[in-house]
C-alpha positions as CSV (number, residue, x, y, z in Angstrom):
1,X,105.1,107.2,129.5
2,X,103.5,103.9,130.2
3,X,101.9,101.7,127.5
4,X,98.4,100.6,128.3
5,X,97.7,96.9,127.7
6,X,94.1,96.7,126.7
7,X,91.8,93.7,127.2
8,X,89.7,94.5,124.1
9,X,90.0,96.5,120.9
10,X,87.0,98.6,122.0
11,X,89.0,99.8,125.0
12,X,92.0,100.5,122.8
13,X,90.1,102.9,120.4
14,X,88.1,104.7,123.1
15,X,88.4,108.4,123.0
16,X,89.0,108.8,119.2
17,X,87.2,112.0,118.4
18,X,85.1,113.1,115.4
19,X,87.2,114.9,112.8
20,X,90.4,113.0,113.7
21,X,93.2,112.3,111.3
22,X,93.8,108.5,111.5
23,X,96.9,106.8,110.1
24,X,96.0,103.2,109.2
25,X,98.8,100.7,108.6
26,X,98.7,98.1,106.0
27,X,99.8,97.3,102.5
28,X,96.5,96.1,101.2
29,X,95.5,93.7,103.9
30,X,99.1,92.9,105.0
31,X,99.5,94.4,108.4
32,X,96.1,96.1,108.4
33,X,94.8,96.2,112.0
34,X,91.3,94.9,111.2
35,X,90.3,94.4,114.9
36,X,91.0,98.0,115.7
37,X,89.2,99.3,112.6
38,X,86.1,97.1,113.5
39,X,86.3,98.6,117.0
40,X,86.5,102.1,115.5
41,X,83.3,101.4,113.6
42,X,81.6,100.3,116.8
43,X,83.0,103.4,118.6
44,X,81.3,105.7,116.1
45,X,83.8,108.4,115.4
46,X,82.9,110.2,112.1
47,X,84.1,112.9,109.7
48,X,87.6,111.2,109.8
49,X,90.5,111.8,107.5
50,X,92.2,108.4,106.9
51,X,95.8,108.1,105.7
52,X,96.8,104.7,104.4
53,X,98.5,103.1,101.5
54,X,95.3,101.9,99.9
55,X,91.6,103.0,100.1
56,X,90.3,99.7,101.3
57,X,90.0,96.2,99.9
58,X,86.8,94.2,99.5
59,X,84.3,94.8,102.3
60,X,86.5,94.3,105.4
61,X,88.9,96.5,107.4
62,X,89.2,100.0,106.0
63,X,86.6,99.3,103.3
64,X,84.1,98.6,106.0
65,X,84.8,101.9,107.7
66,X,84.4,103.7,104.5
67,X,81.1,101.9,103.8
68,X,79.7,103.2,107.1
69,X,80.2,106.8,105.9
70,X,82.6,107.6,108.7
71,X,85.4,109.0,106.5
72,X,85.4,112.4,105.0
73,X,88.7,112.2,103.2
74,X,91.3,109.6,102.2
75,X,94.9,110.4,101.7
76,X,96.6,107.4,100.0
77,X,98.8,106.2,97.2
78,X,96.6,103.5,95.6
79,X,92.9,104.4,95.7
80,X,91.9,101.9,93.1
81,X,92.4,98.1,92.9
82,X,90.3,95.4,91.5
83,X,88.5,95.0,94.9
84,X,88.2,98.7,95.9
85,X,84.6,99.0,94.9
86,X,83.5,100.6,98.2
87,X,85.8,103.6,97.7
88,X,85.2,103.7,94.0
89,X,81.5,104.1,94.5
90,X,81.9,106.7,97.2
91,X,84.3,108.8,95.1
92,X,82.3,108.6,91.9
93,X,79.1,109.8,93.7
94,X,80.9,112.7,95.4
95,X,80.6,111.3,99.0
96,X,84.3,111.3,99.8
97,X,87.4,113.4,99.2
98,X,90.7,112.0,97.9
99,X,94.3,113.2,98.0
100,X,96.7,111.0,96.0
101,X,100.2,111.0,97.3
102,X,103.1,109.0,95.7
103,X,104.0,106.1,97.9
104,X,107.5,107.3,98.7
105,X,106.2,110.8,99.5
106,X,103.5,109.3,101.7
107,X,106.1,107.5,103.8
108,X,108.5,110.5,103.9
109,X,105.8,113.0,104.8
110,X,104.9,110.8,107.8
111,X,108.6,110.3,108.7
112,X,109.1,114.1,108.5
113,X,106.2,114.5,111.0
114,X,107.9,112.1,113.4
115,X,111.3,113.7,113.0
116,X,110.1,117.3,113.5
117,X,110.9,118.4,110.0
118,X,108.8,121.4,108.9
119,X,108.8,120.6,105.2
120,X,111.1,119.2,102.6
121,X,111.8,119.5,98.8
122,X,111.3,116.4,96.7
123,X,111.4,115.8,92.9
124,X,108.6,113.2,92.8
125,X,105.5,114.4,90.8
126,X,107.0,117.6,89.5
127,X,105.1,118.7,86.4
128,X,102.1,116.5,87.1
129,X,98.6,117.2,88.5
130,X,99.8,115.9,91.9
131,X,102.0,118.9,92.5
132,X,99.8,121.6,90.8
133,X,99.8,124.8,92.8
134,X,102.6,123.7,95.1
135,X,105.8,125.7,95.7
136,X,108.8,124.6,93.5
137,X,112.4,125.4,93.7
138,X,115.4,124.8,91.4
139,X,118.2,123.0,93.3
140,X,121.4,122.1,91.5
141,X,119.7,122.2,88.1
142,X,116.7,120.1,89.1
143,X,113.2,121.1,90.0
144,X,111.8,120.1,93.4
145,X,108.4,120.5,95.0
146,X,107.8,121.5,98.6
147,X,106.0,118.9,100.6
148,X,104.6,119.1,104.2
149,X,104.5,116.5,106.9
150,X,101.4,114.4,107.5
151,X,100.6,114.2,111.2
152,X,98.0,111.9,112.8
153,X,95.8,112.4,115.8
154,X,95.8,108.6,116.0
155,X,97.7,105.8,114.4
156,X,96.2,102.3,114.1
157,X,99.0,99.8,113.3
158,X,99.5,96.1,113.2
159,X,102.6,94.3,114.6
160,X,103.6,90.7,115.2
161,X,104.6,90.8,118.8
162,X,104.8,93.3,121.7
163,X,106.2,93.1,125.2
164,X,104.5,94.7,128.2
165,X,106.3,98.0,127.6
166,X,104.9,98.3,124.1
167,X,108.1,97.5,122.2
168,X,107.0,96.2,118.8
169,X,108.4,93.5,116.4
170,X,106.9,93.2,112.9
171,X,106.6,90.3,110.5
172,X,107.9,90.6,107.0
173,X,105.9,92.9,104.6
174,X,103.2,93.4,107.3
175,X,105.7,95.9,108.7
176,X,105.2,98.4,105.9
177,X,104.0,101.8,107.2
178,X,103.8,100.8,110.9
179,X,107.2,102.3,112.0
180,X,106.7,105.7,110.4
181,X,103.1,106.0,111.5
182,X,104.1,105.2,115.1
183,X,106.3,108.3,115.1
184,X,103.8,110.6,113.3
185,X,100.7,110.4,115.5
186,X,99.8,111.8,118.9
187,X,98.2,108.5,120.1
188,X,99.5,105.2,118.7
189,X,97.5,102.0,119.1
190,X,98.9,98.7,118.1
191,X,97.2,95.4,117.4
192,X,99.5,92.4,117.9
193,X,99.4,88.7,117.6
194,X,101.2,88.0,120.8
195,X,102.1,89.9,124.0
196,X,105.2,88.7,125.8
197,X,106.9,89.6,129.1
198,X,109.3,92.5,129.1
199,X,112.8,91.1,128.3
200,X,111.5,88.3,126.1
201,X,112.1,90.3,122.8
202,X,115.6,90.4,121.4
203,X,116.4,94.2,121.6
204,X,118.0,93.9,118.2
205,X,114.7,92.9,116.6
206,X,112.6,95.7,118.1
207,X,111.7,98.2,115.3
208,X,109.2,100.5,117.2
209,X,110.3,101.3,120.7
210,X,107.6,101.3,123.3
211,X,108.1,105.0,123.9
212,X,106.1,105.6,120.8
213,X,103.2,103.2,121.6
214,X,100.3,104.3,123.8
215,X,98.0,101.2,123.7
216,X,98.5,97.6,122.8
217,X,95.8,94.9,122.3
218,X,96.1,91.3,121.3
219,X,94.2,90.5,118.2
220,X,91.2,88.2,118.4
221,X,91.7,84.5,117.8
222,X,90.6,83.4,114.4
223,X,89.6,80.0,113.3
């Protein structure tokens, strides 16, 4: 597989279809691929299911996509923060669906998708509304709930640097869900701050190998 180096974010998100499940990296705004999300807004795909840690912050990035009415459902861990007014209004007026997943489960369900695991048992959320109706099992004296992988049609992730083969290096907490999302989606698109020549990255610092990455675009310069 050859990673495509795109000249513009619009080229990078081309072909994303209506009804897609889109994994969006970011811990709040840290590591959120804003250029790719803005390009997805211009591209026009709708009826999307978005999987992310948050349900948007302020009026930019994921929140802007929600405000355009392009998202049918959000799967996330933290749907409400002080600046999540876009999602809050959509949810309260019945214009968007929500599935809340504990943060560790969210990461593990995507990791399971990338690892080819059909399902797994986990104790998180047992006895709460989050696991109501799910299969449970007693294992070694403790109750566990059956959880299924979360697979994406597309993953939009942010990284610090990429080489021309698509190998990715992240920067501090901006790494967050990027590595597991890159293994869990059919098409992986990375927005990076810098693209370097193959061989310029220390192999020991590469977190996401290029074999997982389909398209890379350098983020727009900001003042």
